[in-house]
C-alpha positions as CSV (number, residue, x, y, z in Angstrom):
1,A,-4.4,75.0,-26.4
2,G,-2.8,73.2,-23.5
3,E,0.5,75.2,-23.6
4,A,-1.3,78.6,-23.9
5,V,-3.7,77.9,-21.1
6,G,-0.9,76.3,-19.0
7,A,1.1,79.5,-19.3
8,A,-2.0,81.5,-18.3
9,A,-2.6,79.2,-15.4
10,D,1.0,79.8,-14.2
11,G,0.3,83.5,-13.9
12,A,-3.3,83.3,-12.8
13,A,-4.0,84.2,-9.2
14,R,-7.2,82.1,-9.3
15,R,-6.6,78.9,-11.2
16,I,-10.0,77.6,-10.1
17,D,-11.7,80.4,-12.0
18,L,-9.8,79.5,-15.1
19,L,-10.8,75.9,-14.7
20,A,-14.5,76.9,-14.2
21,L,-14.3,79.0,-17.5
22,L,-12.8,76.0,-19.3
23,L,-15.5,73.7,-18.0
24,L,-18.2,76.2,-19.1
25,L,-16.6,76.3,-22.6
26,G,-16.5,72.5,-22.7
27,G,-20.2,72.3,-21.8
28,L,-21.1,74.9,-24.4
29,G,-19.1,72.8,-27.0
30,C,-21.0,69.7,-26.0
31,L,-24.3,71.5,-26.2
32,G,-23.3,72.9,-29.6
33,S,-22.4,69.4,-30.8
34,S,-25.8,68.1,-29.8
35,L,-27.6,70.9,-31.6
36,A,-25.4,71.0,-34.7
37,G,-27.3,71.1,-38.0
38,S,-24.3,70.7,-40.3
39,F,-20.8,69.2,-40.4
40,W,-19.1,72.6,-40.0
41,Q,-21.3,73.5,-36.9
42,L,-20.3,70.1,-35.4
43,F,-16.7,70.7,-36.3
44,A,-16.7,74.1,-34.6
45,A,-18.4,72.8,-31.5
46,R,-16.0,69.9,-31.2
47,A,-13.1,72.2,-31.7
48,L,-14.4,74.3,-28.8
49,T,-14.7,71.2,-26.7
50,G,-11.1,70.2,-27.6
51,V,-9.7,73.6,-26.6
52,S,-11.5,73.3,-23.3
53,L,-10.3,69.8,-22.6
54,G,-6.7,70.5,-23.8
55,G,-6.6,73.6,-21.6
56,G,-8.2,72.0,-18.6
57,L,-5.6,69.3,-18.2
58,P,-2.6,71.6,-17.3
59,V,-4.8,73.7,-15.0
60,T,-6.1,70.6,-13.2
61,Y,-2.6,69.4,-12.6
62,S,-1.5,72.9,-11.4
63,L,-4.4,72.8,-8.9
64,V,-3.1,69.4,-7.6
65,G,0.2,71.1,-7.0
66,D,-1.5,74.0,-5.2
67,I,-3.8,71.8,-3.0
68,F,-1.5,68.9,-1.9
69,E,1.7,68.8,0.0
70,P,4.8,67.8,-2.1
71,S,4.9,64.4,-0.5
72,E,1.3,63.7,-1.7
73,R,1.4,65.2,-5.2
74,A,2.7,62.2,-7.1
75,S,0.0,59.9,-5.8
76,Q,-2.7,62.4,-6.2
77,S,-1.6,63.1,-9.8
78,G,-1.7,59.4,-10.4
79,R,-5.3,59.2,-9.1
80,L,-6.2,62.1,-11.2
81,G,-4.8,60.4,-14.3
82,L,-6.6,57.2,-13.4
83,A,-9.9,59.0,-13.0
84,M,-9.5,60.8,-16.3
85,S,-8.7,57.5,-18.1
86,L,-11.6,55.7,-16.6
87,G,-13.9,58.6,-17.4
88,G,-12.8,58.6,-21.0
89,M,-13.2,54.9,-21.4
90,T,-16.6,54.9,-19.7
91,G,-17.8,57.8,-21.8
92,Q,-16.8,56.2,-25.0
93,L,-18.4,52.9,-24.0
94,L,-21.7,54.7,-23.1
95,A,-21.6,56.7,-26.3
96,G,-21.1,53.6,-28.3
97,L,-24.0,51.8,-26.6
98,L,-26.4,54.7,-26.5
99,G,-25.6,56.4,-29.8
100,P,-27.2,53.8,-32.0
101,R,-30.3,53.7,-29.9
102,L,-30.8,57.4,-29.2
103,G,-29.2,59.0,-32.2
104,W,-25.8,60.5,-32.9
105,R,-26.5,63.7,-30.9
106,A,-27.2,61.9,-27.6
107,P,-23.5,61.3,-26.6
108,F,-22.9,65.1,-26.8
109,V,-25.6,66.2,-24.4
110,P,-23.8,67.6,-21.4
């Protein structure tokens, strides 16, 4: 998904609109995960979330290139990577702590 969306982002006049669409798809995937009644529904919802996340990364880095001057891009890309890593670690930690108490659907609620 990342390569296809990255190619679309290179030609997109409004990358921010593409990012908003991907965030909406990711939110719908999370909502679908929390409402899933079967394994295959959960599988489809998580696949949608994965496409959204995989597509969102190249668009986000493209936006960094659009917004910041060349001299600032490396440090801003590093900060973005740090924020994504910390967010992923924090999310998994919270899901691991809250999941057993609130049920398996709770970590997927957007």
